[in-house]
MIMAR-984046 format. One line per field, with one value per residue: residue in one letter; x, y, z of N, C-alpha, C in turn. Coordinates in Angstrom, 1 decimal, padded with zeros to 4 digits, m for minus. Layout:
<atoms>
r (A ...)
nu (X ...)
nv (Y ...)
nw (Z ...)
cau (X ...)
cav (Y ...)
caw (Z ...)
cu (X ...)
cv (Y ...)
cw (Z ...)
</atoms>
This chain:
<atoms>
r (X X X X X X X X X X X X X X X X X X X X X X X X X X X X X X X X X X X X X X X X X X X X X X X X X X X X X X X X X X X X X X X X X X X X X X X X X X X X X X X X X X X X X X X X X X X X X X X X X X X X X X X X X X X X X X X X X X X X X X X X X X X X X X X X X X X X X X X X X X X X X X X X X X X X X X X X X X X X X X X X X X X X X X X X X X X X X X X X X X X X X X X X X X X X X X X X X X X X X X X X X X X X X X X X X X X X X X X X X X X X X X X X X X X X X X X X X X X X X X X X X X X X X X X X X X X X X X X X X X X X X X X X X X X X X X X X X X X X X X X X X X X X X X X X X X X X X X X X X X X X X X X X X X X X X X X X X X X X X X X X X X X X X X X X X X X X)
nu (068.5 065.1 063.4 061.1 061.6 063.9 063.0 061.3 063.1 064.6 062.6 061.9 064.3 064.4 062.3 063.2 065.2 064.0 062.9 060.4 057.1 056.2 053.6 050.5 049.9 048.9 046.6 047.9 050.0 051.8 055.3 057.6 058.9 057.5 057.7 055.7 054.5 052.5 050.8 049.2 047.0 045.3 045.0 046.0 044.1 041.7 040.9 040.8 038.9 038.5 041.1 041.5 039.7 041.0 043.4 042.4 041.3 043.7 044.8 043.0 043.7 046.1 048.2 049.8 050.2 053.2 053.8 054.3 054.4 055.5 054.6 055.2 054.2 053.1 051.9 050.3 049.0 046.8 047.9 048.2 050.3 052.5 052.8 054.4 057.1 056.9 056.2 058.6 060.3 059.3 059.9 062.7 063.0 062.8 060.4 058.2 055.9 053.3 050.6 048.0 045.7 043.2 043.4 045.4 047.4 048.0 049.0 051.2 052.8 053.1 054.6 056.9 057.9 058.2 058.3 057.9 055.1 051.9 049.0 046.0 043.4 040.2 040.5 038.6 038.3 040.5 041.5 041.0 042.6 045.1 046.3 046.0 045.9 043.6 040.5 040.1 042.5 045.0 047.8 051.3 052.5 050.4 047.4 044.2 041.5 038.6 036.9 034.2 031.6 031.3 031.2 028.7 027.9 028.3 026.3 024.1 024.5 023.9 021.2 020.0 020.5 019.1 016.5 016.2 016.4 014.2 013.6 015.9 017.6 020.1 023.2 026.3 029.6 032.1 035.5 038.8 041.3 043.8 043.7 044.0 041.9 039.7 038.7 036.9 034.8 033.9 032.9 030.8 029.1 028.4 027.0 024.8 023.6 022.8 020.9 018.9 018.1 019.4 021.5 025.0 027.7 031.2 033.4 036.5 039.0 042.1 043.3 042.7 042.7 041.4 038.8 036.8 036.8 035.7 033.2 032.1 032.0 030.2 027.8 027.6 027.1 024.6 024.0 022.2 022.6 025.2 027.6 030.2 033.4 034.9 037.4 040.3 041.3 039.0 037.8 039.6 039.3 036.7 035.0 035.4 034.3 031.7 030.8 031.2 029.4 026.9 026.9 026.7 024.2 023.8 022.8 024.5 026.1 028.1 031.0 031.7 030.7 031.7 031.9 029.3 028.7 030.2 028.7 027.9 025.3 024.3 025.4 026.3 027.7 030.3 030.6 033.2 034.8 034.1 034.7 037.4 038.7 038.8 041.0 043.0 043.1 044.3 046.9 047.6 047.6 049.7 051.9 052.2 053.1 051.7 051.3 050.8 049.9 048.3 046.1 042.8 041.1 039.0 035.6 033.2 030.0 027.9 026.3 025.8 023.4 023.4 021.9 022.0 020.0 019.8 021.4 019.8 017.6 018.8 019.3 016.8 015.5 013.2 013.3 012.0 009.8 009.9 012.5 013.9 013.1 014.6 017.1 020.0 021.1 020.3 021.4 021.3)
nv (m147.3 m148.0 m151.1 m151.6 m149.9 m151.0 m153.5 m152.8 m151.6 m153.7 m155.3 m153.5 m153.4 m156.0 m155.9 m153.9 m155.2 m156.9 m159.3 m159.7 m158.8 m155.3 m154.0 m152.3 m150.3 m152.1 m153.2 m153.0 m155.6 m158.7 m158.1 m159.4 m161.1 m164.1 m167.5 m169.9 m173.1 m174.4 m177.1 m178.9 m181.1 m180.6 m178.4 m174.9 m173.2 m174.6 m174.4 m171.8 m170.0 m170.9 m170.8 m168.0 m167.2 m168.3 m166.8 m164.2 m164.5 m164.9 m162.4 m160.8 m161.5 m160.4 m161.3 m160.8 m161.8 m161.2 m159.1 m159.5 m162.1 m165.0 m167.4 m170.6 m172.3 m175.5 m177.4 m180.2 m180.6 m182.3 m184.8 m187.1 m188.8 m187.3 m185.8 m186.7 m186.1 m183.4 m182.5 m183.2 m181.4 m179.0 m179.3 m179.2 m176.6 m175.2 m174.2 m172.8 m173.9 m176.1 m176.0 m178.1 m179.2 m181.7 m185.3 m186.8 m184.9 m184.2 m186.6 m187.0 m184.8 m185.3 m187.7 m186.6 m185.0 m184.8 m182.8 m180.2 m178.0 m179.0 m177.9 m179.2 m179.5 m180.5 m183.5 m186.6 m188.4 m188.0 m189.3 m192.1 m192.3 m192.1 m189.7 m187.9 m188.3 m188.0 m186.1 m184.1 m184.1 m183.8 m184.4 m184.9 m183.4 m182.4 m180.7 m178.9 m178.7 m180.9 m182.7 m183.6 m184.0 m186.6 m189.8 m190.0 m188.1 m189.2 m191.1 m189.5 m188.2 m190.4 m190.8 m188.4 m188.4 m190.7 m189.9 m187.9 m189.2 m191.3 m193.7 m195.1 m198.1 m199.1 m197.9 m196.1 m195.8 m193.6 m193.8 m193.2 m195.3 m194.7 m192.8 m192.1 m191.6 m193.0 m195.6 m195.2 m193.7 m195.6 m197.6 m196.4 m195.4 m197.9 m199.0 m197.3 m197.5 m200.2 m200.1 m198.6 m200.3 m200.3 m201.3 m201.3 m200.3 m200.4 m198.1 m197.5 m194.9 m193.7 m191.6 m188.9 m190.2 m192.5 m191.9 m192.0 m194.9 m195.7 m194.5 m195.8 m198.4 m198.1 m197.7 m200.2 m201.8 m201.0 m198.9 m196.2 m193.8 m191.7 m191.5 m189.4 m189.7 m188.2 m186.7 m184.9 m185.0 m185.3 m182.9 m181.2 m182.0 m181.2 m180.1 m182.0 m184.3 m183.6 m183.3 m185.9 m187.3 m186.2 m186.9 m189.7 m189.8 m189.8 m189.0 m187.1 m187.0 m185.0 m184.1 m181.5 m178.2 m176.8 m178.6 m178.8 m176.2 m176.4 m178.0 m180.4 m182.5 m182.4 m181.6 m182.4 m181.0 m179.3 m175.7 m174.9 m172.6 m171.0 m172.6 m173.1 m170.9 m171.1 m172.5 m170.7 m169.5 m171.5 m171.4 m168.8 m169.0 m170.9 m169.7 m167.8 m169.1 m171.3 m174.9 m177.5 m180.0 m179.2 m178.0 m178.5 m180.4 m179.0 m179.3 m179.1 m177.4 m176.9 m177.8 m177.8 m178.1 m178.3 m177.8 m178.2 m176.8 m176.5 m178.7 m180.8 m180.4 m180.9 m183.6 m184.6 m184.9 m184.8 m183.3 m184.1 m181.8 m181.6 m182.3 m180.2 m178.1 m178.4 m177.6 m175.6 m174.0 m173.2 m173.7 m172.1)
nw (099.0 099.1 099.9 098.3 096.2 095.1 094.3 092.3 090.5 089.7 088.3 086.3 084.9 083.9 082.1 080.4 079.2 077.5 078.2 079.1 078.1 077.8 079.8 080.5 083.4 086.3 088.9 092.2 093.3 094.3 094.3 093.5 090.7 089.6 088.6 086.9 085.8 083.1 082.2 079.7 078.0 075.7 072.7 072.8 071.6 071.8 074.4 075.1 076.1 078.8 079.7 079.6 081.6 083.8 083.8 084.2 086.8 088.2 087.9 089.3 091.8 092.1 090.5 087.6 084.4 082.7 084.2 087.1 087.0 085.3 082.9 081.9 079.3 078.3 075.7 074.8 072.4 072.0 072.1 074.4 075.1 074.9 077.2 079.5 078.7 078.3 080.9 082.3 081.1 082.0 084.7 084.6 083.8 086.1 087.4 089.8 090.5 089.1 087.0 086.2 084.2 084.1 084.5 083.2 082.7 085.3 086.4 084.8 085.6 088.3 088.3 087.3 089.2 092.8 094.5 093.6 093.8 092.6 091.0 090.4 088.0 087.3 087.4 087.5 089.7 091.9 094.1 093.8 091.5 092.6 092.9 095.0 098.6 100.0 099.7 101.6 103.0 101.2 101.1 100.2 097.1 095.6 094.9 094.5 092.3 091.6 089.1 089.5 092.1 092.6 091.0 090.0 088.1 085.6 085.4 085.4 082.9 081.2 081.8 081.1 078.3 077.5 078.2 076.3 074.0 073.8 072.5 072.3 072.7 072.7 073.4 072.7 074.1 073.6 074.2 075.5 075.8 076.7 078.7 082.0 083.7 082.7 083.5 085.7 084.6 082.7 084.3 085.7 083.7 082.5 084.6 084.9 082.5 082.6 084.6 083.4 081.5 079.1 076.4 076.0 074.0 073.7 072.3 071.1 070.9 070.5 069.3 066.8 064.3 064.7 065.0 062.9 062.2 064.7 064.8 062.6 063.5 065.6 064.1 062.9 065.0 065.6 067.4 069.0 070.1 071.5 074.1 074.8 076.0 079.0 078.2 077.3 074.7 073.2 073.5 072.2 069.5 068.9 066.8 064.7 065.8 066.2 063.6 062.6 064.2 063.4 060.7 061.0 062.1 064.9 068.1 070.6 073.8 075.8 077.9 078.1 077.7 075.6 073.5 072.7 071.8 069.5 067.9 068.9 070.4 073.1 076.5 079.8 082.4 084.4 084.5 082.7 082.3 084.5 086.7 086.4 087.2 089.9 090.4 090.4 092.9 094.4 093.3 094.0 096.9 097.3 096.1 098.0 100.1 101.2 101.8 099.5 100.6 102.7 101.8 101.1 098.6 096.2 095.3 092.6 092.8 091.2 088.2 084.6 082.1 078.8 075.5 072.1 069.9 067.1 066.2 067.1 065.5 062.9 063.2 063.1 065.4 068.0 071.0 074.1 075.7 078.5 079.0 077.7 079.3 081.5 080.8 081.2 079.3 076.0 072.9 069.9)
cau (067.3 064.1 063.2 060.1 062.2 064.8 062.2 060.8 064.2 064.9 061.6 062.0 065.5 064.1 061.4 064.0 066.1 063.1 062.6 059.0 056.5 055.7 052.1 050.0 049.8 047.8 046.4 049.0 050.1 053.1 056.3 058.6 058.4 057.5 057.6 055.0 054.3 051.1 050.9 047.9 046.9 044.7 045.6 045.6 042.9 040.5 040.6 041.2 038.0 038.8 042.4 041.3 039.1 042.1 044.3 041.6 041.2 045.0 045.0 042.2 044.5 047.4 049.3 049.5 051.2 054.0 054.2 055.0 054.2 055.9 053.9 055.8 053.2 053.5 050.7 050.5 048.3 045.9 048.7 048.4 051.6 053.6 052.8 055.5 058.3 056.6 056.3 060.0 060.9 058.9 060.7 064.1 063.0 062.8 059.2 057.9 054.6 052.8 049.1 047.8 044.3 042.9 044.1 046.6 048.5 048.4 049.7 052.5 053.5 053.5 055.7 058.1 058.4 057.5 058.6 057.3 053.7 051.0 047.6 045.3 042.1 039.3 040.5 037.3 038.5 041.9 041.8 041.1 043.7 046.3 046.9 046.0 045.6 042.1 040.1 040.3 044.0 045.6 049.2 052.2 052.7 049.3 046.1 043.5 040.0 038.3 035.8 032.8 031.5 031.3 031.1 027.3 027.7 028.2 025.0 023.2 024.6 023.2 019.8 019.5 020.5 018.0 015.2 016.1 016.2 013.5 013.5 017.2 017.8 021.5 024.1 027.8 030.5 033.4 036.4 040.2 041.9 045.1 043.4 044.0 040.6 038.7 038.0 035.8 033.6 033.4 032.1 029.5 028.2 027.8 026.0 023.6 022.9 022.1 019.7 017.9 017.8 020.0 022.7 026.2 028.9 032.4 034.1 037.8 039.7 043.3 043.6 041.7 042.7 040.5 037.4 035.9 036.5 034.9 031.8 031.6 031.7 028.9 026.7 027.5 026.6 023.2 023.8 021.3 023.1 026.7 028.2 031.6 034.1 035.5 038.8 040.7 041.4 037.6 037.6 040.5 038.7 035.2 034.4 035.4 033.4 030.3 030.5 031.0 028.1 025.8 026.9 026.2 022.9 023.8 022.7 025.6 026.2 029.5 031.3 032.2 029.8 032.4 031.6 027.9 028.9 030.8 027.8 027.4 023.8 024.1 026.4 026.0 029.1 030.5 031.0 034.6 035.3 033.9 035.4 038.9 039.2 039.0 042.4 043.9 043.2 045.4 048.2 047.9 048.0 051.0 053.0 052.4 053.7 050.9 051.7 049.7 049.4 047.4 045.0 041.8 040.7 037.6 034.6 032.1 028.7 026.9 026.5 025.0 022.9 023.3 021.4 022.1 018.7 020.1 021.8 018.6 016.8 019.5 019.2 015.4 015.2 012.4 013.6 010.8 009.7 010.3 014.0 014.3 012.8 015.6 018.4 020.5 021.5 019.8 022.3 020.6)
cav (m147.5 m148.8 m152.5 m151.5 m149.3 m152.0 m154.6 m152.2 m151.4 m155.0 m155.6 m152.6 m153.8 m157.2 m155.4 m153.2 m156.2 m157.5 m160.6 m159.7 m157.7 m154.2 m153.9 m151.1 m150.4 m153.0 m153.0 m153.5 m157.0 m159.1 m157.4 m160.3 m161.9 m165.5 m168.4 m171.2 m173.9 m174.8 m178.4 m179.2 m182.0 m180.1 m177.2 m173.7 m172.7 m175.3 m174.1 m170.3 m169.3 m171.3 m170.2 m166.6 m167.1 m168.6 m165.6 m163.1 m164.8 m164.7 m161.0 m160.3 m161.9 m159.6 m162.0 m160.4 m162.4 m160.2 m158.1 m160.1 m163.6 m165.6 m168.7 m171.4 m173.2 m176.7 m177.9 m181.5 m180.6 m183.4 m186.1 m187.4 m189.5 m186.3 m185.1 m187.0 m185.4 m181.9 m182.3 m183.3 m180.2 m178.0 m179.4 m178.7 m175.1 m174.6 m173.5 m172.9 m174.6 m176.5 m176.1 m179.3 m179.6 m183.1 m186.4 m187.2 m183.9 m184.3 m187.8 m186.8 m183.9 m186.0 m188.6 m185.9 m184.3 m185.0 m181.7 m178.9 m178.1 m179.2 m177.5 m179.9 m179.0 m181.4 m185.0 m187.1 m189.0 m188.0 m190.3 m193.4 m192.3 m192.1 m188.3 m187.4 m189.3 m187.8 m184.7 m183.2 m184.0 m184.4 m184.9 m184.8 m182.0 m182.2 m180.3 m178.2 m179.0 m182.1 m182.5 m183.9 m184.3 m188.0 m190.4 m190.0 m187.2 m190.0 m191.7 m188.4 m188.1 m191.5 m190.6 m187.3 m188.8 m191.6 m189.2 m187.1 m190.2 m192.3 m194.9 m195.7 m199.3 m199.4 m196.7 m196.4 m195.0 m193.4 m193.6 m193.2 m196.2 m194.1 m191.9 m192.8 m191.4 m193.7 m196.8 m194.8 m193.4 m196.8 m198.4 m195.6 m195.5 m199.2 m199.3 m196.5 m198.1 m201.4 m199.7 m198.1 m201.4 m199.9 m202.0 m200.4 m200.7 m199.6 m197.7 m196.9 m193.9 m193.2 m190.4 m188.5 m191.1 m193.6 m191.5 m192.5 m196.3 m195.9 m194.3 m196.9 m199.6 m197.8 m198.0 m201.7 m202.3 m200.5 m198.0 m195.1 m192.5 m191.8 m190.7 m189.2 m189.7 m187.0 m186.8 m183.7 m185.2 m185.1 m181.4 m180.6 m182.3 m181.0 m180.0 m183.3 m185.3 m183.1 m183.6 m187.4 m187.8 m185.8 m187.8 m191.0 m189.6 m190.3 m188.0 m187.2 m186.4 m184.7 m183.7 m180.1 m177.4 m176.3 m179.5 m178.5 m175.0 m176.8 m178.7 m181.6 m182.3 m181.9 m181.8 m182.2 m180.7 m178.1 m174.6 m175.0 m171.3 m170.5 m173.4 m173.2 m169.7 m171.5 m173.0 m169.5 m169.3 m172.4 m170.9 m167.7 m169.5 m171.6 m168.7 m167.0 m169.9 m172.5 m176.2 m178.3 m181.0 m178.6 m177.4 m179.5 m180.4 m178.4 m180.0 m178.2 m177.6 m176.6 m178.4 m177.2 m179.0 m177.5 m178.5 m177.5 m177.0 m176.6 m180.0 m181.7 m180.3 m181.5 m185.0 m184.9 m185.4 m183.9 m183.5 m183.8 m180.5 m181.8 m182.3 m178.9 m177.2 m178.6 m177.1 m174.3 m173.3 m173.7 m173.1 m172.1)
caw (098.3 099.8 099.4 097.3 095.0 094.6 093.6 091.0 089.6 089.1 087.4 085.1 084.2 083.1 081.0 079.4 078.5 076.5 078.6 079.4 077.4 078.6 079.8 081.1 084.8 086.8 090.3 093.0 093.7 094.7 093.5 093.0 089.5 089.9 087.4 087.1 084.5 082.7 081.4 079.3 076.9 074.4 072.1 073.5 071.0 072.2 075.8 075.2 077.0 080.1 080.1 079.9 083.0 084.8 083.9 084.9 088.2 088.8 087.9 090.4 093.0 092.1 089.7 086.3 083.5 082.0 085.1 088.2 086.8 084.0 082.8 080.9 078.8 077.5 075.2 074.1 071.1 071.9 072.2 075.8 075.3 074.9 078.5 080.4 078.3 078.6 082.3 082.6 080.6 083.0 085.9 084.3 083.7 087.5 087.7 091.3 090.6 087.9 086.9 085.4 083.9 083.7 085.2 082.4 082.9 086.7 086.5 084.2 086.4 089.6 088.0 087.0 090.5 094.1 095.4 093.0 094.0 091.5 091.2 089.4 087.6 086.6 087.4 088.0 091.0 092.2 095.2 093.1 090.5 093.3 092.8 096.4 099.6 100.3 099.3 102.8 103.3 100.0 101.3 099.0 096.5 094.7 095.4 093.5 092.1 091.0 088.1 090.0 093.5 092.6 089.7 089.6 087.0 084.4 085.4 085.0 081.5 080.5 082.1 080.2 076.9 077.3 078.2 075.1 072.8 074.5 071.7 072.2 073.5 072.7 073.3 072.6 074.8 073.0 075.3 075.2 076.8 077.2 079.7 083.4 084.4 082.0 084.2 086.6 083.8 082.1 085.3 086.0 082.5 082.4 085.7 084.6 081.3 083.0 085.4 082.5 080.5 077.8 076.0 075.8 073.2 073.9 071.0 071.5 070.1 071.1 068.6 065.8 063.2 065.1 065.2 061.8 062.4 065.9 064.4 061.7 064.4 066.3 063.2 062.7 066.3 065.7 068.5 068.7 070.7 071.9 075.2 074.5 077.3 079.5 077.8 076.6 073.2 072.6 073.5 071.1 068.2 069.0 065.5 064.0 066.5 066.0 062.2 062.4 064.8 062.6 059.5 061.4 062.6 066.2 069.1 071.5 075.1 076.1 079.2 078.0 076.9 074.3 072.4 072.2 071.0 068.3 067.1 069.6 070.7 074.5 077.5 081.3 082.9 085.1 083.7 082.8 082.4 085.8 087.7 086.3 087.9 091.3 090.6 090.6 094.3 094.9 092.9 094.9 098.3 097.3 095.9 099.2 101.2 101.7 101.4 098.9 101.5 103.7 101.1 100.7 097.2 096.0 094.3 092.1 093.4 090.2 086.9 083.6 081.1 077.5 074.4 070.8 069.2 065.7 066.0 067.3 064.2 061.9 063.4 063.0 066.8 068.8 072.4 075.0 076.4 079.9 079.0 077.4 080.4 082.5 080.3 081.6 078.1 074.7 071.9 068.7)
cu (066.3 063.9 062.2 060.7 063.2 064.1 061.7 061.9 064.6 063.9 061.7 063.2 065.2 063.2 062.2 064.9 065.3 062.7 061.1 058.3 056.0 054.2 051.7 049.9 048.6 047.6 047.6 048.9 051.5 054.2 057.4 058.1 058.6 057.2 056.8 054.9 052.8 051.2 049.5 047.9 046.3 045.5 045.2 044.3 041.6 040.0 040.8 040.2 038.3 040.1 042.3 040.6 040.1 043.0 043.7 041.6 042.6 045.2 044.2 042.9 045.8 048.5 049.0 050.6 051.9 054.4 054.9 054.8 054.6 055.2 054.6 054.7 053.8 052.2 051.0 049.8 047.4 046.6 049.0 049.8 052.7 053.7 054.0 056.8 058.1 056.7 057.8 060.7 060.5 059.7 062.2 064.1 062.9 061.6 058.9 056.7 054.1 051.3 048.9 046.3 044.2 043.9 045.4 047.7 049.0 049.3 051.1 053.4 054.0 054.6 057.0 058.7 057.5 057.7 058.0 055.8 053.0 049.6 046.9 043.9 041.4 039.5 039.2 037.3 039.9 042.4 042.0 042.3 045.1 047.0 047.0 045.6 044.1 041.8 040.4 041.7 044.7 047.0 050.0 052.2 051.5 048.0 045.4 042.0 039.8 037.0 034.4 032.8 031.5 031.0 029.6 027.0 027.6 026.9 024.0 023.3 023.8 021.7 019.3 019.5 019.4 016.7 015.1 015.9 015.5 013.4 014.8 017.3 019.3 022.3 025.5 028.5 031.8 034.4 037.8 040.9 043.3 044.9 043.3 042.7 039.4 037.9 036.8 034.6 033.0 032.4 030.8 028.6 027.6 026.7 024.7 022.9 022.2 020.8 018.6 017.5 018.3 021.3 023.8 027.3 030.0 033.1 035.4 038.3 040.9 043.8 042.6 041.7 041.8 039.1 036.5 035.7 035.6 033.4 031.2 031.2 030.4 027.7 026.5 026.8 025.1 023.0 022.9 021.6 024.5 027.0 029.7 032.3 034.6 037.0 039.2 040.9 040.1 037.2 038.4 039.8 037.2 034.5 034.3 034.4 031.9 029.9 030.3 029.7 026.9 025.7 026.4 024.8 022.8 023.8 023.9 025.5 027.7 029.7 031.8 031.1 030.4 032.1 030.2 027.9 029.5 029.9 027.3 026.0 023.7 025.3 025.8 027.3 029.1 030.8 032.5 035.3 035.2 034.7 036.9 039.5 039.4 040.4 043.4 044.1 044.2 046.8 048.6 048.4 049.4 052.1 053.2 052.8 053.0 051.5 050.6 049.1 048.3 046.2 044.0 041.4 039.2 036.8 033.6 030.8 027.6 027.3 025.5 024.6 022.6 022.8 021.6 020.9 018.9 020.5 020.7 017.8 017.4 019.4 017.8 014.9 014.3 012.6 012.4 010.9 010.2 011.8 014.5 014.1 013.9 017.0 018.7 020.9 021.0 020.6 021.6 021.5)
cv (m148.4 m150.1 m152.4 m150.9 m150.2 m153.0 m154.0 m152.0 m152.6 m155.4 m154.8 m152.9 m155.0 m156.8 m154.7 m154.1 m157.0 m158.9 m160.8 m158.6 m156.6 m154.1 m152.7 m151.4 m151.3 m152.7 m153.6 m154.9 m157.4 m158.5 m158.3 m161.1 m163.4 m166.3 m169.7 m171.9 m174.2 m176.0 m178.8 m180.1 m181.4 m178.9 m176.0 m173.1 m173.3 m175.0 m172.6 m169.6 m169.6 m170.8 m168.7 m166.4 m167.3 m167.4 m164.4 m163.3 m164.6 m163.2 m160.3 m160.5 m161.2 m160.2 m161.7 m161.0 m161.2 m159.1 m158.7 m161.7 m164.0 m167.0 m169.4 m172.4 m174.4 m177.4 m179.2 m181.6 m181.8 m184.8 m186.3 m188.0 m188.5 m185.6 m185.4 m186.2 m183.9 m181.6 m182.3 m182.0 m179.0 m178.0 m178.9 m177.2 m174.4 m173.7 m173.7 m173.7 m175.0 m176.6 m177.2 m179.6 m181.0 m184.1 m186.8 m186.2 m184.0 m185.5 m187.6 m185.9 m184.5 m187.0 m187.9 m185.2 m184.6 m183.9 m180.4 m179.0 m178.2 m178.8 m178.2 m179.3 m180.2 m183.0 m185.5 m187.6 m189.1 m188.9 m191.7 m193.5 m192.2 m190.7 m187.7 m188.5 m189.2 m186.4 m183.7 m183.0 m184.6 m185.0 m184.7 m183.4 m181.7 m181.7 m179.5 m178.6 m180.3 m181.9 m182.6 m184.2 m185.9 m188.5 m190.4 m189.1 m188.0 m190.7 m190.7 m188.1 m189.1 m191.2 m189.5 m187.6 m189.8 m190.9 m188.3 m188.0 m191.4 m193.7 m195.7 m196.9 m199.7 m198.1 m197.1 m195.4 m194.9 m193.0 m193.8 m194.1 m195.7 m193.2 m192.6 m192.6 m192.2 m194.8 m196.4 m194.5 m194.6 m197.5 m197.7 m195.6 m196.8 m199.5 m198.5 m197.1 m199.4 m201.1 m199.2 m199.1 m201.1 m200.7 m200.9 m201.0 m199.8 m199.3 m197.0 m195.9 m193.3 m191.9 m190.1 m189.5 m192.3 m193.2 m192.1 m194.0 m196.5 m195.6 m195.3 m198.1 m199.4 m198.1 m199.5 m202.3 m201.8 m199.7 m196.8 m193.8 m192.8 m190.9 m190.6 m189.0 m188.4 m187.1 m185.5 m183.8 m184.9 m183.7 m180.8 m180.8 m182.2 m180.9 m181.2 m184.3 m184.9 m183.5 m185.1 m187.9 m187.4 m186.6 m189.2 m191.0 m190.1 m189.1 m188.2 m186.5 m186.2 m184.2 m182.2 m179.4 m176.9 m177.3 m179.2 m177.2 m175.3 m177.6 m180.1 m181.4 m181.7 m182.2 m181.6 m182.1 m179.5 m177.0 m174.5 m173.6 m170.7 m171.2 m173.3 m172.0 m170.1 m171.9 m171.9 m169.3 m170.3 m171.9 m169.7 m168.1 m170.1 m170.7 m167.9 m167.8 m171.1 m173.8 m176.9 m179.3 m180.5 m178.0 m178.4 m179.3 m179.9 m179.1 m179.0 m178.5 m177.4 m177.2 m177.8 m178.2 m178.1 m178.4 m177.6 m177.8 m177.2 m178.1 m181.0 m181.6 m181.0 m183.1 m185.5 m185.4 m184.3 m184.2 m183.2 m182.5 m180.5 m181.8 m180.9 m177.9 m177.3 m178.0 m175.8 m173.4 m174.0 m172.9 m173.2 m172.2)
cw (099.1 099.1 098.2 096.0 094.3 093.8 092.3 090.0 088.9 088.0 086.1 084.3 083.4 081.9 079.9 078.6 077.5 076.9 078.9 078.6 078.3 078.6 080.6 082.6 085.3 088.3 091.1 093.4 094.1 093.8 092.9 091.8 089.8 088.6 087.7 085.7 084.3 081.8 081.0 078.0 075.6 073.8 072.9 072.9 071.5 073.7 076.1 076.2 078.5 080.6 080.4 081.3 084.1 085.0 084.5 086.4 088.9 088.9 089.0 091.7 093.1 091.2 088.2 085.4 082.7 082.9 086.3 088.1 085.4 084.0 081.6 080.5 078.0 077.1 074.4 072.8 070.9 072.0 073.7 076.1 075.4 076.3 079.4 080.0 078.5 080.1 082.8 082.2 081.5 084.2 085.7 084.2 085.1 087.8 089.2 091.5 089.2 087.9 085.9 085.2 083.5 084.3 084.5 082.7 084.4 087.0 086.0 085.0 087.7 089.4 087.7 088.2 091.7 095.0 094.9 093.2 092.7 091.8 090.0 089.2 086.9 086.7 088.0 089.4 091.4 093.2 094.5 092.1 091.2 093.2 094.2 097.3 100.0 099.9 100.4 103.1 102.2 100.2 100.1 098.4 095.5 095.4 094.3 093.5 091.4 090.1 088.7 091.5 093.7 091.2 089.2 088.4 085.7 084.3 084.9 083.5 080.7 080.6 081.1 078.8 076.6 077.3 076.9 073.9 073.4 073.8 071.8 073.2 073.5 072.5 073.1 073.6 074.1 074.0 074.8 076.2 077.4 078.4 081.1 084.1 083.8 082.8 085.0 085.7 083.1 083.1 085.6 084.9 082.3 083.4 085.4 083.5 081.7 083.8 084.6 081.4 079.1 077.6 075.8 075.0 073.4 072.6 071.5 070.4 070.9 070.5 067.5 064.6 063.4 065.2 064.1 062.0 063.6 065.5 063.5 062.5 065.2 065.4 063.0 063.9 066.5 067.0 068.0 069.3 071.3 073.1 074.9 075.8 077.7 079.3 077.0 075.1 072.5 072.6 072.4 069.8 068.2 067.7 064.7 064.5 066.2 064.5 062.0 063.0 064.0 061.3 059.8 062.0 064.1 067.2 070.1 072.8 075.4 077.5 079.2 077.2 075.6 073.2 071.8 071.4 069.6 067.4 067.7 070.1 072.1 075.4 078.9 081.9 083.8 084.1 083.8 083.0 083.8 086.8 087.6 087.0 089.4 091.5 090.8 092.1 095.0 094.5 093.8 096.3 098.3 097.1 097.1 100.4 101.7 101.1 100.7 099.8 102.4 103.1 100.5 099.2 097.1 095.0 093.8 092.7 092.4 088.9 085.9 082.6 079.8 076.4 073.1 070.0 067.7 065.3 066.1 066.0 063.1 062.0 063.2 064.4 067.5 070.3 073.2 075.7 077.8 080.0 078.7 078.5 081.5 082.1 080.9 080.4 076.9 073.6 070.5 067.4)
</atoms>
């Protein structure tokens, strides 16, 4: 029996045994069934669009889930503290590689293994967080993509929010102190606020039960707009945050367009669905034999500014036309 025929016979045997779902024929790709892990802090539902982009990108590269690729998913359901145990479980399941969106997931995966390759997605500053030695030469077992070309994205968020709410003299930053990537954002938001002569109040939320107290504190502190931190928990509970901000009459700036689609006022961020597909290329290269230490970390080159016009109207906010003209997406 030829090697190709033998590989197909093994795969069809696995399918017949019910271990993998039978799927329609797909474009030719690697014939050996491989197993990878996917470790993520939010719920699957909250990132379904981005996950779909990732799976499509893998398919374009020849890796089709259910055909020659098995993905073991571990979802923390918004509870960052659950990530270390989930990462350890993936390591015990003998996956060949772990995909880890956001700094919290990457950190948990790296603490669980120093040998299994880790493809990271979105950490703001992986060098400062100790995830890689450098962007050009990551070293170790971690590589992938980073959220921003630099921390200046957070300063841009402050600037755009101030231009949209020109009367605001005091803003709030809603942040999660349990997130390893938070210190960088805190520093940059504070610096940008000072440069614009805007006061800043820090409001903490480690979980959804702390959202309402945080917004109540913002109102007591007489804040006039809110920057919501770049944290996956805030993505998971996008609808709740949008409703609380509207109830408090507070304009919001987010780090994910999905929050704006859920009713938040605006976001300045990368296109998550587009950029997450880039991580598939790292998965492909590593499964074909590349070492993570030799693959430079990729940075996004394009950012999108999205505004929810319906939310602005509900807030009684008239956003200057000059700001609207700079938006890449207007959500009605």
